[in-house]
Backbone atoms as SQL, in Angstrom:
CREATE TABLE atoms (id INTEGER PRIMARY KEY, chain TEXT, resi INTEGER, resn TEXT, atom TEXT, x REAL, y REAL, z REAL);
INSERT INTO atoms VALUES
  (1, 'A', 1, 'UNK', 'N', 168.613, 9.487, 112.692),
  (2, 'A', 1, 'UNK', 'CA', 167.199, 9.709, 112.681),
  (3, 'A', 1, 'UNK', 'C', 166.728, 9.531, 111.247),
  (4, 'A', 2, 'UNK', 'N', 165.691, 8.748, 111.066),
  (5, 'A', 2, 'UNK', 'CA', 165.168, 8.485, 109.733),
  (6, 'A', 2, 'UNK', 'C', 163.716, 8.919, 109.635),
  (7, 'A', 3, 'UNK', 'N', 163.348, 9.312, 108.441),
  (8, 'A', 3, 'UNK', 'CA', 161.956, 9.605, 108.138),
  (9, 'A', 3, 'UNK', 'C', 161.346, 8.349, 107.531),
  (10, 'A', 4, 'UNK', 'N', 160.025, 8.222, 107.557),
  (11, 'A', 4, 'UNK', 'CA', 159.391, 7.058, 106.928),
  (12, 'A', 4, 'UNK', 'C', 159.765, 6.978, 105.441),
  (13, 'A', 5, 'UNK', 'N', 159.807, 5.778, 104.874),
  (14, 'A', 5, 'UNK', 'CA', 160.225, 5.603, 103.474),
  (15, 'A', 5, 'UNK', 'C', 159.425, 6.422, 102.466),
  (16, 'A', 6, 'UNK', 'N', 158.175, 6.728, 102.778),
  (17, 'A', 6, 'UNK', 'CA', 157.333, 7.475, 101.840),
  (18, 'A', 6, 'UNK', 'C', 157.480, 8.993, 101.969),
  (19, 'A', 7, 'UNK', 'N', 158.249, 9.456, 102.937),
  (20, 'A', 7, 'UNK', 'CA', 158.376, 10.904, 103.150),
  (21, 'A', 7, 'UNK', 'C', 159.271, 11.547, 102.096),
  (22, 'A', 8, 'UNK', 'N', 159.119, 12.852, 101.936),
  (23, 'A', 8, 'UNK', 'CA', 159.958, 13.578, 100.971),
  (24, 'A', 8, 'UNK', 'C', 161.425, 13.511, 101.375),
  (25, 'A', 9, 'UNK', 'N', 161.708, 13.524, 102.671),
  (26, 'A', 9, 'UNK', 'CA', 163.097, 13.419, 103.127),
  (27, 'A', 9, 'UNK', 'C', 163.725, 12.108, 102.650),
  (28, 'A', 10, 'UNK', 'N', 163.001, 11.020, 102.835),
  (29, 'A', 10, 'UNK', 'CA', 163.529, 9.711, 102.428),
  (30, 'A', 10, 'UNK', 'C', 163.686, 9.622, 100.919),
  (31, 'A', 11, 'UNK', 'N', 162.721, 10.160, 100.195),
  (32, 'A', 11, 'UNK', 'CA', 162.811, 10.110, 98.727),
  (33, 'A', 11, 'UNK', 'C', 163.968, 10.954, 98.206),
  (34, 'A', 12, 'UNK', 'N', 164.298, 12.056, 98.870),
  (35, 'A', 12, 'UNK', 'CA', 165.443, 12.876, 98.464),
  (36, 'A', 12, 'UNK', 'C', 166.768, 12.194, 98.788),
  (37, 'A', 13, 'UNK', 'N', 166.827, 11.532, 99.931),
  (38, 'A', 13, 'UNK', 'CA', 168.074, 10.888, 100.353),
  (39, 'A', 13, 'UNK', 'C', 168.360, 9.560, 99.657),
  (40, 'A', 14, 'UNK', 'N', 167.328, 8.840, 99.265),
  (41, 'A', 14, 'UNK', 'CA', 167.498, 7.490, 98.717),
  (42, 'A', 14, 'UNK', 'C', 168.513, 7.413, 97.577),
  (43, 'A', 15, 'UNK', 'N', 168.423, 8.254, 96.532),
  (44, 'A', 15, 'UNK', 'CA', 169.400, 8.128, 95.446),
  (45, 'A', 15, 'UNK', 'C', 170.826, 8.461, 95.875),
  (46, 'A', 16, 'UNK', 'N', 170.972, 9.402, 96.791),
  (47, 'A', 16, 'UNK', 'CA', 172.304, 9.781, 97.286),
  (48, 'A', 16, 'UNK', 'C', 172.931, 8.603, 98.028),
  (49, 'A', 17, 'UNK', 'N', 172.157, 7.966, 98.884),
  (50, 'A', 17, 'UNK', 'CA', 172.658, 6.828, 99.654),
  (51, 'A', 17, 'UNK', 'C', 172.936, 5.629, 98.757),
  (52, 'A', 18, 'UNK', 'N', 172.024, 5.352, 97.823),
  (53, 'A', 18, 'UNK', 'CA', 172.207, 4.212, 96.918),
  (54, 'A', 18, 'UNK', 'C', 173.464, 4.379, 96.068),
  (55, 'A', 19, 'UNK', 'N', 173.683, 5.579, 95.563),
  (56, 'A', 19, 'UNK', 'CA', 174.864, 5.851, 94.732),
  (57, 'A', 19, 'UNK', 'C', 176.153, 5.559, 95.487),
  (58, 'A', 20, 'UNK', 'N', 176.123, 5.790, 96.788),
  (59, 'A', 20, 'UNK', 'CA', 177.323, 5.590, 97.615),
  (60, 'A', 20, 'UNK', 'C', 177.312, 4.256, 98.358),
  (61, 'A', 21, 'UNK', 'N', 176.290, 3.444, 98.085),
  (62, 'A', 21, 'UNK', 'CA', 176.119, 2.137, 98.734),
  (63, 'A', 21, 'UNK', 'C', 176.112, 2.259, 100.267),
  (64, 'A', 22, 'UNK', 'N', 175.393, 3.253, 100.755),
  (65, 'A', 22, 'UNK', 'CA', 175.289, 3.498, 102.195),
  (66, 'A', 22, 'UNK', 'C', 173.910, 3.121, 102.697),
  (67, 'A', 23, 'UNK', 'N', 173.858, 2.654, 103.929),
  (68, 'A', 23, 'UNK', 'CA', 172.599, 2.352, 104.593),
  (69, 'A', 23, 'UNK', 'C', 172.625, 3.057, 105.944),
  (70, 'A', 24, 'UNK', 'N', 171.578, 3.831, 106.217),
  (71, 'A', 24, 'UNK', 'CA', 171.516, 4.549, 107.486),
  (72, 'A', 24, 'UNK', 'C', 170.986, 3.644, 108.592),
  (73, 'A', 25, 'UNK', 'N', 171.480, 3.834, 109.796),
  (74, 'A', 25, 'UNK', 'CA', 170.974, 3.111, 110.960),
  (75, 'A', 25, 'UNK', 'C', 169.967, 4.012, 111.661),
  (76, 'A', 26, 'UNK', 'N', 168.833, 3.459, 112.011),
  (77, 'A', 26, 'UNK', 'CA', 167.771, 4.248, 112.625),
  (78, 'A', 26, 'UNK', 'C', 167.928, 4.294, 114.139),
  (79, 'A', 27, 'UNK', 'N', 168.056, 5.510, 114.672),
  (80, 'A', 27, 'UNK', 'CA', 168.057, 5.715, 116.117),
  (81, 'A', 27, 'UNK', 'C', 166.683, 6.208, 116.556),
  (82, 'A', 28, 'UNK', 'N', 166.010, 6.888, 115.630),
  (83, 'A', 28, 'UNK', 'CA', 164.670, 7.416, 115.892),
  (84, 'A', 28, 'UNK', 'C', 164.000, 7.639, 114.545),
  (85, 'A', 29, 'UNK', 'N', 162.680, 7.727, 114.573),
  (86, 'A', 29, 'UNK', 'CA', 161.952, 8.012, 113.337),
  (87, 'A', 29, 'UNK', 'C', 161.046, 9.208, 113.577),
  (88, 'A', 30, 'UNK', 'N', 161.060, 10.145, 112.645),
  (89, 'A', 30, 'UNK', 'CA', 160.209, 11.326, 112.744),
  (90, 'A', 30, 'UNK', 'C', 159.790, 11.733, 111.341),
  (91, 'A', 31, 'UNK', 'N', 158.594, 12.297, 111.231),
  (92, 'A', 31, 'UNK', 'CA', 158.108, 12.715, 109.926),
  (93, 'A', 31, 'UNK', 'C', 157.762, 14.195, 109.892),
  (94, 'A', 32, 'UNK', 'N', 157.787, 14.854, 111.009),
  (95, 'A', 32, 'UNK', 'CA', 157.495, 16.278, 111.069),
  (96, 'A', 32, 'UNK', 'C', 158.795, 17.045, 111.255),
  (97, 'A', 33, 'UNK', 'N', 158.952, 18.121, 110.491),
  (98, 'A', 33, 'UNK', 'CA', 160.188, 18.900, 110.551),
  (99, 'A', 33, 'UNK', 'C', 160.499, 19.382, 111.974),
  (100, 'A', 34, 'UNK', 'N', 159.475, 19.789, 112.708),
  (101, 'A', 34, 'UNK', 'CA', 159.704, 20.270, 114.076),
  (102, 'A', 34, 'UNK', 'C', 160.218, 19.141, 114.975),
  (103, 'A', 35, 'UNK', 'N', 159.678, 17.936, 114.792),
  (104, 'A', 35, 'UNK', 'CA', 160.143, 16.787, 115.576),
  (105, 'A', 35, 'UNK', 'C', 161.582, 16.444, 115.222),
  (106, 'A', 36, 'UNK', 'N', 161.908, 16.497, 113.935),
  (107, 'A', 36, 'UNK', 'CA', 163.269, 16.201, 113.492),
  (108, 'A', 36, 'UNK', 'C', 164.256, 17.189, 114.099),
  (109, 'A', 37, 'UNK', 'N', 163.909, 18.473, 114.066),
  (110, 'A', 37, 'UNK', 'CA', 164.809, 19.483, 114.640),
  (111, 'A', 37, 'UNK', 'C', 164.936, 19.331, 116.152),
  (112, 'A', 38, 'UNK', 'N', 163.859, 18.945, 116.809),
  (113, 'A', 38, 'UNK', 'CA', 163.926, 18.721, 118.257),
  (114, 'A', 38, 'UNK', 'C', 164.898, 17.590, 118.575),
  (115, 'A', 39, 'UNK', 'N', 164.886, 16.542, 117.752),
  (116, 'A', 39, 'UNK', 'CA', 165.814, 15.430, 117.966),
  (117, 'A', 39, 'UNK', 'C', 167.257, 15.860, 117.677),
  (118, 'A', 40, 'UNK', 'N', 167.453, 16.709, 116.681),
  (119, 'A', 40, 'UNK', 'CA', 168.801, 17.224, 116.406),
  (120, 'A', 40, 'UNK', 'C', 169.279, 18.066, 117.590),
  (121, 'A', 41, 'UNK', 'N', 168.409, 18.931, 118.094),
  (122, 'A', 41, 'UNK', 'CA', 168.768, 19.762, 119.260),
  (123, 'A', 41, 'UNK', 'C', 169.136, 18.901, 120.471),
  (124, 'A', 42, 'UNK', 'N', 168.483, 17.731, 120.574),
  (125, 'A', 42, 'UNK', 'CA', 168.749, 16.821, 121.694),
  (126, 'A', 42, 'UNK', 'C', 170.025, 16.013, 121.476),
  (127, 'A', 43, 'UNK', 'N', 170.624, 16.146, 120.290),
  (128, 'A', 43, 'UNK', 'CA', 171.878, 15.446, 120.032),
  (129, 'A', 43, 'UNK', 'C', 171.721, 14.050, 119.483),
  (130, 'A', 44, 'UNK', 'N', 170.516, 13.695, 119.022),
  (131, 'A', 44, 'UNK', 'CA', 170.261, 12.340, 118.521),
  (132, 'A', 44, 'UNK', 'C', 170.889, 12.119, 117.155),
  (133, 'A', 45, 'UNK', 'N', 170.913, 13.126, 116.303),
  (134, 'A', 45, 'UNK', 'CA', 171.477, 12.917, 114.973),
  (135, 'A', 45, 'UNK', 'C', 171.422, 14.145, 114.104),
  (136, 'A', 46, 'UNK', 'N', 171.335, 13.911, 112.802),
  (137, 'A', 46, 'UNK', 'CA', 171.288, 14.989, 111.828),
  (138, 'A', 46, 'UNK', 'C', 169.990, 14.877, 111.038),
  (139, 'A', 47, 'UNK', 'N', 169.628, 15.946, 110.336),
  (140, 'A', 47, 'UNK', 'CA', 168.386, 15.934, 109.585),
  (141, 'A', 47, 'UNK', 'C', 168.488, 16.857, 108.385),
  (142, 'A', 48, 'UNK', 'N', 167.724, 16.546, 107.353),
  (143, 'A', 48, 'UNK', 'CA', 167.536, 17.491, 106.261),
  (144, 'A', 48, 'UNK', 'C', 166.608, 18.588, 106.753),
  (145, 'A', 49, 'UNK', 'N', 166.802, 19.788, 106.238),
  (146, 'A', 49, 'UNK', 'CA', 165.905, 20.892, 106.583),
  (147, 'A', 49, 'UNK', 'C', 165.870, 21.877, 105.428),
  (148, 'A', 50, 'UNK', 'N', 164.720, 22.506, 105.244),
  (149, 'A', 50, 'UNK', 'CA', 164.629, 23.553, 104.238),
  (150, 'A', 50, 'UNK', 'C', 165.572, 24.687, 104.636),
  (151, 'A', 51, 'UNK', 'N', 166.070, 25.411, 103.644),
  (152, 'A', 51, 'UNK', 'CA', 167.038, 26.479, 103.900),
  (153, 'A', 51, 'UNK', 'C', 166.582, 27.448, 104.978),
  (154, 'A', 52, 'UNK', 'N', 165.365, 27.944, 104.862),
  (155, 'A', 52, 'UNK', 'CA', 164.875, 28.939, 105.812),
  (156, 'A', 52, 'UNK', 'C', 164.811, 28.362, 107.230),
  (157, 'A', 53, 'UNK', 'N', 164.423, 27.109, 107.357),
  (158, 'A', 53, 'UNK', 'CA', 164.341, 26.458, 108.673),
  (159, 'A', 53, 'UNK', 'C', 165.743, 26.237, 109.234),
  (160, 'A', 54, 'UNK', 'N', 166.667, 25.792, 108.376),
  (161, 'A', 54, 'UNK', 'CA', 168.043, 25.560, 108.819),
  (162, 'A', 54, 'UNK', 'C', 168.698, 26.862, 109.283),
  (163, 'A', 55, 'UNK', 'N', 168.490, 27.934, 108.536),
  (164, 'A', 55, 'UNK', 'CA', 169.075, 29.226, 108.928),
  (165, 'A', 55, 'UNK', 'C', 168.522, 29.706, 110.258),
  (166, 'A', 56, 'UNK', 'N', 167.210, 29.593, 110.430),
  (167, 'A', 56, 'UNK', 'CA', 166.585, 30.023, 111.685),
  (168, 'A', 56, 'UNK', 'C', 167.116, 29.184, 112.853),
  (169, 'A', 57, 'UNK', 'N', 167.232, 27.867, 112.658),
  (170, 'A', 57, 'UNK', 'CA', 167.726, 26.977, 113.722),
  (171, 'A', 57, 'UNK', 'C', 169.188, 27.268, 114.039),
  (172, 'A', 58, 'UNK', 'N', 169.973, 27.602, 113.029),
  (173, 'A', 58, 'UNK', 'CA', 171.393, 27.893, 113.298),
  (174, 'A', 58, 'UNK', 'C', 171.535, 29.192, 114.076),
  (175, 'A', 59, 'UNK', 'N', 170.669, 30.150, 113.794),
  (176, 'A', 59, 'UNK', 'CA', 170.743, 31.437, 114.489),
  (177, 'A', 59, 'UNK', 'C', 170.171, 31.366, 115.899),
  (178, 'A', 60, 'UNK', 'N', 169.074, 30.634, 116.057),
  (179, 'A', 60, 'UNK', 'CA', 168.425, 30.620, 117.372),
  (180, 'A', 60, 'UNK', 'C', 168.922, 29.517, 118.296),
  (181, 'A', 61, 'UNK', 'N', 169.378, 28.401, 117.728),
  (182, 'A', 61, 'UNK', 'CA', 169.727, 27.242, 118.556),
  (183, 'A', 61, 'UNK', 'C', 171.184, 26.827, 118.449),
  (184, 'A', 62, 'UNK', 'N', 171.950, 27.513, 117.597),
  (185, 'A', 62, 'UNK', 'CA', 173.359, 27.159, 117.447),
  (186, 'A', 62, 'UNK', 'C', 173.602, 25.876, 116.668),
  (187, 'A', 63, 'UNK', 'N', 172.614, 25.424, 115.894),
  (188, 'A', 63, 'UNK', 'CA', 172.826, 24.239, 115.070),
  (189, 'A', 63, 'UNK', 'C', 173.757, 24.591, 113.917),
  (190, 'A', 64, 'UNK', 'N', 174.486, 23.628, 113.427),
  (191, 'A', 64, 'UNK', 'CA', 175.467, 23.847, 112.366),
  (192, 'A', 64, 'UNK', 'C', 174.887, 23.356, 111.043),
  (193, 'A', 65, 'UNK', 'N', 175.045, 24.177, 110.003),
  (194, 'A', 65, 'UNK', 'CA', 174.575, 23.824, 108.666),
  (195, 'A', 65, 'UNK', 'C', 175.745, 23.251, 107.873),
  (196, 'A', 66, 'UNK', 'N', 175.528, 22.100, 107.269),
  (197, 'A', 66, 'UNK', 'CA', 176.540, 21.503, 106.387),
  (198, 'A', 66, 'UNK', 'C', 176.402, 22.190, 105.033),
  (199, 'A', 67, 'UNK', 'N', 177.061, 23.336, 104.891),
  (200, 'A', 67, 'UNK', 'CA', 176.858, 24.171, 103.708),
  (201, 'A', 67, 'UNK', 'C', 177.723, 23.786, 102.506),
  (202, 'A', 68, 'UNK', 'N', 178.475, 22.718, 102.612),
  (203, 'A', 68, 'UNK', 'CA', 179.301, 22.261, 101.489),
  (204, 'A', 68, 'UNK', 'C', 178.609, 21.168, 100.681),
  (205, 'A', 69, 'UNK', 'N', 177.432, 20.753, 101.121),
  (206, 'A', 69, 'UNK', 'CA', 176.678, 19.714, 100.428),
  (207, 'A', 69, 'UNK', 'C', 175.246, 20.196, 100.219),
  (208, 'A', 70, 'UNK', 'N', 174.616, 19.660, 99.198),
  (209, 'A', 70, 'UNK', 'CA', 173.202, 19.940, 98.985),
  (210, 'A', 70, 'UNK', 'C', 172.592, 18.798, 98.197),
  (211, 'A', 71, 'UNK', 'N', 171.296, 18.746, 98.213),
  (212, 'A', 71, 'UNK', 'CA', 170.554, 17.742, 97.464),
  (213, 'A', 71, 'UNK', 'C', 169.614, 18.497, 96.544),
  (214, 'A', 72, 'UNK', 'N', 169.788, 18.297, 95.250),
  (215, 'A', 72, 'UNK', 'CA', 168.908, 18.951, 94.288),
  (216, 'A', 72, 'UNK', 'C', 167.533, 18.307, 94.289),
  (217, 'A', 73, 'UNK', 'N', 166.528, 19.113, 94.067),
  (218, 'A', 73, 'UNK', 'CA', 165.174, 18.575, 93.963),
  (219, 'A', 73, 'UNK', 'C', 164.359, 19.452, 93.029),
  (220, 'A', 74, 'UNK', 'N', 163.373, 18.851, 92.428),
  (221, 'A', 74, 'UNK', 'CA', 162.472, 19.584, 91.550),
  (222, 'A', 74, 'UNK', 'C', 161.329, 20.155, 92.364),
  (223, 'A', 75, 'UNK', 'N', 161.018, 21.406, 92.099),
  (224, 'A', 75, 'UNK', 'CA', 159.853, 22.043, 92.695),
  (225, 'A', 75, 'UNK', 'C', 158.940, 22.490, 91.563),
  (226, 'A', 76, 'UNK', 'N', 157.669, 22.510, 91.807),
  (227, 'A', 76, 'UNK', 'CA', 156.692, 22.918, 90.805),
  (228, 'A', 76, 'UNK', 'C', 155.852, 24.069, 91.339),
  (229, 'A', 77, 'UNK', 'N', 155.499, 24.986, 90.472),
  (230, 'A', 77, 'UNK', 'CA', 154.571, 26.051, 90.806),
  (231, 'A', 77, 'UNK', 'C', 153.197, 25.585, 90.371),
  (232, 'A', 78, 'UNK', 'N', 152.247, 25.671, 91.280),
  (233, 'A', 78, 'UNK', 'CA', 150.909, 25.173, 90.974),
  (234, 'A', 78, 'UNK', 'C', 149.861, 26.202, 91.370),
  (235, 'A', 79, 'UNK', 'N', 148.713, 26.137, 90.716),
  (236, 'A', 79, 'UNK', 'CA', 147.562, 26.957, 91.082),
  (237, 'A', 79, 'UNK', 'C', 146.315, 26.273, 90.546),
  (238, 'A', 80, 'UNK', 'N', 145.165, 26.726, 90.968),
  (239, 'A', 80, 'UNK', 'CA', 143.913, 26.182, 90.450),
  (240, 'A', 80, 'UNK', 'C', 143.766, 26.586, 88.996),
  (241, 'A', 81, 'UNK', 'N', 143.356, 25.646, 88.151),
  (242, 'A', 81, 'UNK', 'CA', 143.197, 25.933, 86.723),
  (243, 'A', 81, 'UNK', 'C', 142.237, 27.097, 86.503),
  (244, 'A', 82, 'UNK', 'N', 141.189, 27.157, 87.292),
  (245, 'A', 82, 'UNK', 'CA', 140.207, 28.239, 87.153),
  (246, 'A', 82, 'UNK', 'C', 140.738, 29.602, 87.564),
  (247, 'A', 83, 'UNK', 'N', 141.885, 29.633, 88.201),
  (248, 'A', 83, 'UNK', 'CA', 142.459, 30.902, 88.668),
  (249, 'A', 83, 'UNK', 'C', 143.454, 31.505, 87.691),
  (250, 'A', 84, 'UNK', 'N', 143.752, 30.803, 86.611),
  (251, 'A', 84, 'UNK', 'CA', 144.777, 31.268, 85.679),
  (252, 'A', 84, 'UNK', 'C', 144.472, 32.630, 85.076),
  (253, 'A', 85, 'UNK', 'N', 143.218, 33.002, 84.998),
  (254, 'A', 85, 'UNK', 'CA', 142.842, 34.277, 84.387),
  (255, 'A', 85, 'UNK', 'C', 142.909, 35.447, 85.371),
  (256, 'A', 86, 'UNK', 'N', 143.196, 35.176, 86.624),
  (257, 'A', 86, 'UNK', 'CA', 143.290, 36.257, 87.612),
  (258, 'A', 86, 'UNK', 'C', 144.533, 37.078, 87.340),
  (259, 'A', 87, 'UNK', 'N', 144.451, 38.404, 87.398),
  (260, 'A', 87, 'UNK', 'CA', 145.584, 39.273, 87.064),
  (261, 'A', 87, 'UNK', 'C', 146.822, 39.013, 87.935),
  (262, 'A', 88, 'UNK', 'N', 146.646, 38.747, 89.216),
  (263, 'A', 88, 'UNK', 'CA', 147.800, 38.539, 90.092),
  (264, 'A', 88, 'UNK', 'C', 148.545, 37.257, 89.728),
  (265, 'A', 89, 'UNK', 'N', 147.806, 36.216, 89.313),
  (266, 'A', 89, 'UNK', 'CA', 148.467, 34.984, 88.896),
  (267, 'A', 89, 'UNK', 'C', 149.145, 35.153, 87.542),
  (268, 'A', 90, 'UNK', 'N', 148.503, 35.885, 86.645),
  (269, 'A', 90, 'UNK', 'CA', 149.134, 36.167, 85.366),
  (270, 'A', 90, 'UNK', 'C', 150.453, 36.906, 85.591),
  (271, 'A', 91, 'UNK', 'N', 150.434, 37.871, 86.483),
  (272, 'A', 91, 'UNK', 'CA', 151.647, 38.621, 86.832),
  (273, 'A', 91, 'UNK', 'C', 152.711, 37.692, 87.416),
  (274, 'A', 92, 'UNK', 'N', 152.300, 36.783, 88.294),
  (275, 'A', 92, 'UNK', 'CA', 153.246, 35.846, 88.912),
  (276, 'A', 92, 'UNK', 'C', 153.875, 34.934, 87.867),
  (277, 'A', 93, 'UNK', 'N', 153.065, 34.404, 86.957),
  (278, 'A', 93, 'UNK', 'CA', 153.603, 33.528, 85.918),
  (279, 'A', 93, 'UNK', 'C', 154.505, 34.288, 84.943),
  (280, 'A', 94, 'UNK', 'N', 154.204, 35.560, 84.684),
  (281, 'A', 94, 'UNK', 'CA', 155.096, 36.377, 83.853),
  (282, 'A', 94, 'UNK', 'C', 156.448, 36.553, 84.553),
  (283, 'A', 95, 'UNK', 'N', 156.409, 36.790, 85.863),
  (284, 'A', 95, 'UNK', 'CA', 157.660, 36.936, 86.624),
  (285, 'A', 95, 'UNK', 'C', 158.462, 35.630, 86.599),
  (286, 'A', 96, 'UNK', 'N', 157.776, 34.505, 86.740),
  (287, 'A', 96, 'UNK', 'CA', 158.453, 33.203, 86.663),
  (288, 'A', 96, 'UNK', 'C', 159.085, 33.005, 85.292),
  (289, 'A', 97, 'UNK', 'N', 158.358, 33.382, 84.258),
  (290, 'A', 97, 'UNK', 'CA', 158.891, 33.248, 82.893),
  (291, 'A', 97, 'UNK', 'C', 160.160, 34.064, 82.716),
  (292, 'A', 98, 'UNK', 'N', 160.164, 35.276, 83.258),
  (293, 'A', 98, 'UNK', 'CA', 161.367, 36.124, 83.153),
  (294, 'A', 98, 'UNK', 'C', 162.510, 35.558, 83.987),
  (295, 'A', 99, 'UNK', 'N', 162.201, 35.115, 85.189),
  (296, 'A', 99, 'UNK', 'CA', 163.251, 34.624, 86.091),
  (297, 'A', 99, 'UNK', 'C', 163.897, 33.350, 85.560),
  (298, 'A', 100, 'UNK', 'N', 163.093, 32.444, 85.022),
  (299, 'A', 100, 'UNK', 'CA', 163.634, 31.173, 84.548),
  (300, 'A', 100, 'UNK', 'C', 163.831, 31.146, 83.036),
  (301, 'A', 101, 'UNK', 'N', 163.504, 32.256, 82.391),
  (302, 'A', 101, 'UNK', 'CA', 163.635, 32.358, 80.930),
  (303, 'A', 101, 'UNK', 'C', 162.932, 31.204, 80.218),
  (304, 'A', 102, 'UNK', 'N', 161.730, 30.920, 80.710),
  (305, 'A', 102, 'UNK', 'CA', 160.908, 29.854, 80.118),
  (306, 'A', 102, 'UNK', 'C', 159.469, 30.321, 80.057),
  (307, 'A', 103, 'UNK', 'N', 158.715, 29.744, 79.144),
  (308, 'A', 103, 'UNK', 'CA', 157.297, 30.049, 79.031),
  (309, 'A', 103, 'UNK', 'C', 156.509, 29.057, 79.871),
  (310, 'A', 104, 'UNK', 'N', 155.597, 29.595, 80.674),
  (311, 'A', 104, 'UNK', 'CA', 154.735, 28.744, 81.511),
  (312, 'A', 104, 'UNK', 'C', 153.327, 28.735, 80.970);
C-alpha cells in the first residue's frame, strides 16, 4: 500500500528506500491514516503509523508493531506570533526549553 508521493508518509519513506535501492510495488493507494489501517486490517499490506495510533491498533485489532525499526523525523512546535505573550504559551515554551535544553 502506498501513499501519494506528496504525502508525509511518502516523504518519510523515500530516503530509506533510496538508501537501500528499493522500490515498493503498489497494491493500493491511500492518503488517510484510517484508510491505511483499514487496508492493513484487511491484510493488504503494511503502513506507517504514529505511535499512539499503532499502539491503539495493536491493542484493539491485534495488529503487530515492527518495534525494531523506526524512521526519524523533525517536528516543529508552532503558534500564532500574536499569541507569544500569552502566559500559557510562555509556560509551554519554558517547558520545551527545559525538556530540550534549548532556548526557543
